[in-house]
C-alpha positions, 0 to 999 in steps of 0.5 A: 464249363465255366468258371464255376461249374462244375466244382472241380473240373473232371480231367477225364470228362470233356466239357459238353453243353447239352441243350435238348434231347429226344428219343435215344438222342442228345442235341448239343449247343451247336445242334449236333445229334448225339446218340445216347448210348450211355443212357446218361449215367446208365439211367435212361431206359424209356427214352428222353422227351416222353411227354406223358412223363412231364405230364404227370410230374406237372400235375403232381407239382400243381397237386401237392408240391411237397408233403413230409416223406413218412405221409402218404400223397396219392402219387406215393400211393400209386408208386407203391401200389404198383411196385408191390403189384407189377415189380417186387419179389413177392418177399420185399414188402416194405419199401423206403424211398431216397433220392439217390442210389448213394443214400439208398445204399447208406439206408440198407446199411443203416436198416441192417445194423438197426435189425441186428441191434434189435435182435440183441446182436449190437456187435454185428456191425461189419458189412462185407463188400466186394471188389471191384464195386461202386456203392455211391459217393457219399462216406459210408457208401464210398467205404464199402465200394471197391473203387480205387479212383473214386475213393482217392483224397478220401481213402485215408478218412474212410472206415475200413470195410473187408472186402472179397473178390467179385465174380470177374471171370476174365481175370480170375486166377481160378477156373472156377470164378464163383467157387473161388469168390464163394471160398473167399466170402466163407473165409472172409466171414470165418476170419471176421467172425460171423457174429460181428457180420451184419450183412453181405453187400453186392451188385448182382451184376457188377456195373460200371466198376467192373464192366458188366460182370456176370457171375456164373449160374449157381453163384447167387444161390450159394451166397444166399445159403451161405449168408442164411447159414450165418444169420447175415443179411444179403443186400443187393445193390441194383441201383444200376442194373434194376428194373429192366436194365439186364433183360429182367425186372431185377438181375436176381430175378434170373438166379431167384435168389431173393435178398433181405434188402434191394435197393434200386434207382436209376431206372425206376424213374428212367433219368426224369426224376431222383428217386431210389427204392430201399425194399425189404422184408416184412420179418426187418421191418417188424423187427425194427417196430417192435424195437422202437427203431425207424428208418429216417427219411431224408427231405426230399425222399419221395417227393411227389413229383418224383413219385409220379415220373417214376409211377408213369415210367414203370407203367410205360416200361410195362405196358411197351413191354420194354424189359423184353425189349430190352433183353432182346436187343441186348442180345443182338448187340452183344452178338454184334460186338462179339462178331466185330471184336472177335480178332481184335488184338486189343479187346479182351472181352465183350460181356453183360446182359440185356442192355448193361454190356461192357467192352474191355480194351487191353495192351495184349489180347493174349496175356491180359496186360492192361495199358498204363493208366497215364495212356488214358485209354478209356478217355481217348476212346469215349473222346473219339466215339463222342466226336463221331457222334456216340456217347458212351459211358467210361468204366473201370476203377483206376486199377480196373480200366479201359472198360467202356460201358453201353447202356442206352435207352431200351427204345433203340432199334436196328439203325442205333445198334448198328451206329453203336458197333460201328462207332466203337470199332472205329474209336477202338482202332483209332486209339489202339491201332493209330 
């Protein structure tokens, strides 16, 4: 981009200068229209350029530019009221706000460790996580992430975290992926020692790292029971899949499995402001309070303008029934993609829920053999699509690769669905068929 930005250039991300954005479209410095089929980093839900969100942020900045996070402001109070009244599962009554998903995941981990310490079990310090997965870019969040490429250069310095397989049906060595993954989790708890495990952290639907991995029905209910049996907290990372992205309020809603701690960002403010929610049970919060512990805030957490943006985004999502629209449009888009790639020799699978969809590209459809990493298939496909005026999000972890993610604003219509499918088919054909 320039000599100073970004700090170290992304080899897989060609420089792009965006001048403005409206609805589902971005416009670059040359005035070219780009369909934002990625929703940025799968964050944009109500579309770009909504004046009422900007107006709410302006009003908040004029009323109260900043107040320390533990204090109440009108903007914080309105957001809390809306979250509790319209969005959160009934058991999650305590709210902590951070700026980023990474901060939110770290906070959830800290709460889990504090909780067990407050109950006289300080030896419960381990968090079991899944692979593939991604939980954030800070050190602790990276440590729990099953993401090879984003740990590169830091892996030697990160604490060792026990990982178990995420439900990845396409590449599972067993016919019953849910049973296989549950057995792996139970075995890991046994090997680590249940009395040393504080929590199990996972994405209910794995996002970009694995490519919209939807577990089978019954899996999450069984995980909930397993955690309860061993007094282990269930920590759900819905930073990407929460707030309607998968066609329900939260991904776990579809399985009626309620976590002890839920982290959800991105869609909370739809890309308009940096804000993430960490939501927990009354029992967790009261245990910390009675032990004289608290949950420390970040300086810019619960920023009044960010809270105002989130409150307005949630209002729009409800008023325009955009979660239901995401479910309907996502089903249509997924069906079109399945039809388009049904016989493609280099597409192994189209999967996902709502408007969190992935297409996995392979060297050979029958054997599921992958291209070599040096072939840069994902980058070549997304670059080809970008030249055609559509932006997709690259997925995978390095070891898991050649996954193209689709996560557009919930406001897209038939025109955008058709363009997404046609463009992705053309880009995949260009790269894999020559």
